[in-house]
C-alpha positions in Angstrom: 6.0 -17.7 7.1 9.6 -17.8 8.3 10.7 -14.9 10.5 13.4 -14.1 8.1 11.0 -13.7 5.3 8.5 -11.4 7.1 7.7 -8.0 5.6 9.9 -5.2 6.8 8.4 -2.6 9.0 9.9 0.0 6.6 8.3 0.6 3.2 8.5 3.1 0.4 12.3 2.8 0.6 12.9 4.1 -3.0 11.4 7.4 -1.8 13.6 8.0 1.4 16.6 10.1 1.5 20.0 8.4 2.0 20.2 9.5 5.7 16.7 8.0 6.2 17.8 4.7 4.6 21.0 4.7 6.7 19.1 5.5 9.9 16.6 2.7 9.3 19.3 0.1 8.6 21.2 1.2 11.8 17.9 1.1 13.9 17.3 -2.6 12.9 21.0 -3.7 13.3 20.8 -2.5 17.0 18.4 -5.4 17.6 21.0 -8.1 16.7 23.3 -8.1 19.6 20.4 -8.4 21.9 19.1 -11.4 20.0 22.6 -12.8 20.2 22.8 -12.4 23.9 19.5 -14.4 24.3 21.2 -17.5 22.9 24.5 -17.5 24.7 23.4 -20.5 26.7 22.9 -22.4 23.3 26.3 -21.2 22.1 28.0 -22.1 25.3 26.6 -25.6 25.1 27.8 -26.1 21.6 31.3 -24.5 22.2 31.9 -26.5 25.3 31.3 -29.8 23.6 33.2 -28.8 20.5 36.4 -28.0 22.6 36.4 -31.3 24.2 36.4 -33.0 20.8 39.0 -30.8 19.4 41.3 -31.4 22.4 41.2 -35.0 21.3 42.4 -34.0 17.7 39.0 -33.2 16.1 38.6 -30.4 13.6 35.7 -27.8 13.1 33.8 -27.6 10.0 31.4 -24.8 8.9 29.1 -25.9 6.1 26.5 -23.2 4.5 25.4 -21.7 1.0 25.4 -18.1 0.0 26.0 -15.6 2.6 26.0 -18.2 5.2 28.6 -20.2 3.5 30.8 -17.1 3.0 30.6 -16.1 6.4 31.8 -19.7 7.5 34.7 -19.6 5.1 35.7 -16.1 6.4 35.7 -17.1 10.1 37.7 -20.3 9.2 40.2 -18.6 7.1 41.1 -16.0 9.8 41.9 -18.7 12.3 45.4 -19.6 11.0 46.9 -16.1 10.8 45.1 -15.0 14.1 45.9 -17.9 16.3 48.7 -19.8 14.5 46.7 -23.1 14.2 47.1 -25.2 11.0 45.0 -24.4 8.0 43.0 -27.7 8.3 42.0 -27.2 11.8 39.0 -24.9 11.2 37.6 -25.5 7.6 35.0 -23.4 5.8 32.9 -25.4 3.1 30.1 -23.9 1.0 27.7 -25.1 -1.5 29.1 -24.7 -5.0 32.7 -24.7 -4.0 35.3 -22.2 -4.2 33.6 -20.7 -7.2 30.5 -19.7 -5.1 32.6 -17.5 -3.0 32.5 -14.7 -5.4 29.9 -15.9 -7.8 26.5 -17.6 -7.1 26.1 -21.2 -8.4 22.6 -21.8 -9.3 20.9 -24.6 -7.3 24.0 -25.7 -5.4 22.2 -25.2 -2.1 19.6 -27.7 -3.3 21.8 -30.7 -3.2 21.3 -32.6 0.0 24.1 -35.1 -1.0 26.9 -32.9 -1.7 27.8 -31.4 1.7 29.2 -34.7 3.2 31.0 -35.3 0.0 32.6 -32.0 0.4 33.5 -32.7 4.0 35.0 -36.3 3.0 37.5 -34.8 0.7 39.3 -33.6 4.0 39.0 -37.1 5.5 36.9 -37.7 8.4 38.0 -37.9 11.9 35.6 -39.3 14.7 36.2 -36.2 16.7 35.2 -33.7 14.1 32.4 -31.2 14.8 30.1 -29.8 11.9 28.2 -26.4 12.2 25.7 -25.9 9.6 24.8 -22.3 9.0 21.7 -21.3 7.5 19.8 -18.2 8.1 16.5 -19.6 6.9 17.2 -23.0 8.4 15.8 -24.6 5.5 19.0 -25.0 3.2 18.9 -28.7 1.8 22.8 -28.6 1.3 23.1 -28.0 5.1 20.4 -30.3 6.2 21.7 -33.3 4.3 25.3 -32.4 5.6 23.9 -32.5 9.2 22.1 -35.7 8.7 25.0 -37.5 7.2 27.3 -36.1 9.9 25.0 -37.7 12.6 25.0 -41.0 11.0 28.9 -41.0 11.2 28.7 -39.9 14.7 30.2 -36.6 14.5 29.0 -33.5 16.6 26.5 -31.4 14.9 25.6 -27.8 15.6 23.8 -25.1 13.7 23.3 -21.4 13.6 19.9 -20.4 12.1 17.7 -17.4 12.4 14.3 -19.1 12.7 12.8 -21.1 15.2 12.2 -24.9 14.8 13.7 -25.2 11.4 14.6 -28.3 9.7 18.3 -27.5 10.0 18.0 -27.0 13.7 16.1 -30.4 14.1 19.2 -32.2 12.7 21.5 -30.3 14.9 22.4 -31.7 18.5 23.3 -28.3 19.4 20.9 -25.7 17.7 21.7 -21.9 18.0 18.6 -20.1 17.0 19.2 -16.5 16.8 15.9 -14.8 15.8 16.6 -11.2 14.6 13.1 -10.6 13.0 12.3 -9.1 9.7 14.9 -7.5 7.8 15.2 -3.9 6.8 15.1 -5.0 3.1 12.5 -7.9 3.1 14.1 -11.3 2.9 17.6 -9.9 2.7 19.1 -12.2 5.1 22.7 -10.9 4.2 21.9 -8.0 6.6 20.6 -8.6 10.2 20.7 -12.5 10.0 24.1 -12.3 8.2 25.4 -10.0 11.1 24.0 -12.1 13.8 25.8 -15.3 12.2 29.1 -13.2 12.1 28.9 -12.3 15.8 28.2 -15.8 16.9 31.0 -17.2 14.5 33.3 -14.5 16.2 32.2 -15.8 19.6 32.6 -19.6 18.7 36.1 -19.5 17.2 37.6 -17.0 19.6 36.2 -18.9 22.8 37.5 -22.3 21.2 41.1 -20.7 20.5 41.4 -19.2 24.0 40.4 -22.6 25.5 42.9 -24.4 23.3 45.7 -22.3 24.8 46.2 -19.9 21.7 45.9 -16.7 23.6 48.0 -15.3 26.5 46.3 -12.8 28.9 44.4 -10.8 26.0 47.0 -11.2 23.4 47.1 -13.2 20.1 50.7 -14.6 20.9 50.6 -17.2 18.3 49.4 -14.7 15.4 51.5 -15.1 12.2 53.8 -12.1 11.6 52.8 -11.8 8.1 53.2 -8.1 7.5 54.8 -4.8 9.0 51.7 -3.9 11.0 51.6 -7.3 12.7 55.3 -7.3 13.3 55.1 -3.9 14.9 52.2 -5.3 17.1 54.3 -8.3 18.0 57.0 -5.8 19.0 54.7 -4.2 21.4 53.6 -7.3 23.0 57.0 -8.3 23.7 57.9 -4.9 25.0 54.8 -5.1 27.4 55.4 -8.7 28.6 59.1 -8.7 29.1 59.5 -4.8 30.2 62.1 -4.0 27.5 62.6 -1.3 25.1 61.5 -1.4 21.4 64.8 -2.2 19.9 65.4 -5.2 22.3 62.0 -6.4 21.8 62.3 -6.4 18.0 65.7 -8.2 18.2 64.1 -10.9 20.4 61.1 -11.3 18.1 63.2 -11.5 15.0 65.4 -14.2 16.7 62.5 -16.3 18.1 60.3 -16.0 15.1 57.1 -15.8 17.1 55.7 -13.7 19.9 55.0 -16.7 22.1 58.5 -18.1 21.7 60.3 -14.6 22.3 58.3 -14.2 25.6 58.7 -17.9 26.9 62.6 -18.1 25.9 63.2 -15.0 27.8 61.5 -16.4 31.0 63.4 -19.7 31.0 
């Protein structure tokens, strides 16, 4: 039996109080970062290889189904506003298309041929990298996508939550985060999903830092798309240039970006 399908160590859930349920979920969640820590060498190997390819013009694709697919789309969609990169630099694709983001599309994940078709819509660059995300590690959509990506000479990696899964066998850089049985038996949107989100955070953030999209510890290329972010940008300029709020706001408005406001002042 897959680890992700093992029976929860908690039972009689319908008889427990709300507090007991919450404490049980929390106690299980505490195991997740420990599991992620154990696979940092695997994450490091994948990220290091992906960075080399992205520096040559490659893009990063996430492919998945269900919760796994949605998590990939979430991470990809946050890269442009956070790091100021083009919308097509990190691309999230899920079985069933955009409709499946909100509504389950029956049997979409069982089509082994569809993932590569979904990728090819964006064109294929020989330096592209594909990360398959599948808690079970058995999703046909992801398996087929990685197989075809390998045939085309793309870099392949995966994030799974079972050891020696079919998905991992297709990935040149497998990341296997084993978090154990879920609080609610088989509900991989819980611990497995949390583990995948943590790993995705690590992957995209490390890549963007290495691609020069961060200065010190600041998101100097983030899009100034609302008042909260503009205020954050003003604080960054104030700290970096040692100027007052009014001066920083004027410089930021004139430059149009935090990075330009800082760099133009230092020329």
